[in-house]
C-alpha positions as a printed Julia matrix, in Angstrom:
160×3 Matrix{Float64}:
 163.4   154.83   91.47
 160.97  154.17   94.13
 159.55  157.99   93.85
 157.28  156.36   91.03
 155.27  154.64   93.97
 153.43  158.34   94.54
 152.43  158.01   91.02
 151.36  154.33   91.5
 149.34  155.35   93.95
 147.78  158.57   92.84
 146.62  156.17   89.5
 145.75  153.74   92.17
 143.41  156.06   93.86
 141.72  157.36   91.0
 140.79  153.94   89.93
 139.52  152.77   93.19
 137.21  156.03   92.77
 135.38  154.16   89.32
 135.51  150.62   91.66
 133.65  151.88   94.25
 131.16  153.81   91.85
 130.5   150.61   89.92
 130.09  149.19   93.78
 127.83  152.14   94.61
 125.71  151.27   91.23
 125.48  147.83   91.42
 123.66  148.46   95.24
 121.09  151.23   93.64
 120.18  148.77   90.7
 119.24  145.89   92.46
 117.66  147.89   95.31
 115.51  149.71   92.52
 113.71  146.62   91.69
 111.65  146.1    88.15
 112.37  144.14   85.65
 115.99  144.54   84.84
 117.27  145.1    88.37
 118.96  141.59   88.41
 120.58  142.18   85.19
 121.52  145.89   85.87
 123.05  144.67   89.34
 125.52  141.7    87.33
 126.93  144.28   84.88
 127.63  146.62   87.97
 129.26  143.52   89.86
 131.04  142.9    86.82
 132.2   145.92   86.67
 133.51  146.25   90.4
 135.49  143.02   89.82
 137.03  144.09   86.59
 137.88  147.43   88.24
 139.43  145.94   91.22
 141.07  143.42   88.7
 142.58  146.6    86.9
 144.25  147.84   90.31
 145.75  144.64   91.0
 147.32  144.22   87.25
 148.65  147.92   87.85
 150.51  146.68   91.26
 151.45  143.5    89.51
 152.91  145.6    86.52
 153.97  148.55   87.77
 155.4   147.13   91.52
 156.13  143.42   91.51
 157.13  143.58   87.69
 155.31  140.37   86.56
 151.64  139.72   85.63
 150.64  136.11   85.53
 150.33  134.64   81.74
 148.82  131.56   82.53
 145.35  130.4    81.49
 144.37  130.72   85.16
 145.78  134.4    85.07
 142.93  136.22   86.76
 143.01  133.84   89.7
 146.84  133.98   90.07
 146.97  137.56   89.73
 144.77  137.7    92.83
 146.69  135.32   94.81
 149.34  136.99   93.87
 148.12  140.19   95.57
 148.28  137.79   98.76
 152.12  137.64   98.5
 154.75  139.1   100.83
 157.42  139.95   97.83
 160.41  140.3   100.11
 162.51  143.86   99.65
 159.4   144.66   96.64
 156.28  144.88   98.76
 153.84  143.88  101.23
 150.68  141.39  100.73
 148.38  143.64   98.85
 145.01  141.98  100.02
 144.25  140.2   103.54
 143.3   136.53  102.95
 139.64  137.66  104.05
 139.18  140.44  101.33
 140.43  137.58   98.69
 138.38  135.38   99.95
 135.55  137.59   99.47
 136.6   138.89   96.01
 136.94  135.31   94.62
 133.28  135.25   94.54
 132.88  138.35   92.46
 136.45  136.71   90.17
 133.58  133.94   89.77
 130.78  135.89   88.76
 132.43  138.0    86.63
 133.43  134.63   84.34
 129.87  134.01   84.23
 128.61  137.37   83.65
 130.94  137.32   80.29
 129.95  133.67   79.37
 126.25  133.93   79.81
 123.06  135.52   78.53
 120.98  138.09   81.14
 118.17  135.05   81.17
 120.79  132.44   82.91
 121.97  134.58   85.51
 120.77  133.34   89.17
 118.87  136.21   90.82
 119.92  134.67   94.27
 123.7   134.53   93.48
 123.35  138.59   92.42
 121.54  138.77   95.65
 124.27  136.77   97.59
 127.26  139.22   96.25
 124.82  142.73   96.66
 124.59  141.52  100.37
 128.67  140.86  100.74
 129.56  144.01   98.6
 129.71  146.52  101.99
 131.85  143.95  103.9
 134.06  143.42  100.75
 134.14  146.99   99.66
 135.33  147.72  103.29
 137.83  145.27  103.08
 138.75  146.06   99.98
 139.34  149.64  100.52
 141.09  148.93  103.69
 143.6   146.92  102.15
 144.46  149.63   99.66
 144.49  152.26  102.51
 147.3   149.71  104.09
 149.14  149.44  100.67
 148.84  153.29   99.96
 150.39  153.49  103.09
 153.58  151.27  102.02
 153.48  153.2    98.69
 153.72  156.61  100.47
 156.41  155.51  102.59
 158.41  153.63  100.32
 158.56  156.44   98.02
 159.56  159.13  100.56
 162.37  156.52  102.11
 163.38  156.79   98.53
 163.62  160.28   98.29
 165.6   160.54  101.53
 168.48  158.71  100.23
 168.92  161.02   96.93
């Protein structure tokens, strides 16, 4: 049963490549300047968080067996990734990474619900500045979780 962890890990790594690309695109769009650099960067930041959230949803669905359903499910899902679930999995995220991601979660909501002329350039700039630290933290956390998935999948194979 836990052999599926190998598949989950490969799927997470494939999605991570897209998430990382969105982060790089946000940085490039902001660095280019121009009339629409804030809008372009904001859209890519939205993509970065939405992609990260897809990773968390996959873990919640495929490993935890439950995805939050409340009206605050986005925030609940992020918090779920902080949990150590005995006999299931260790925490996916470290608290510092989750704290950084909370800013992108809030910004994702802004991008989805405002017009581009209402975006705050200072907020976009702050998130762009935090992006290298956020990507590095998320990458390290996913690597650690990947090691767990690999070990769990291998342990299951050894018992069969």
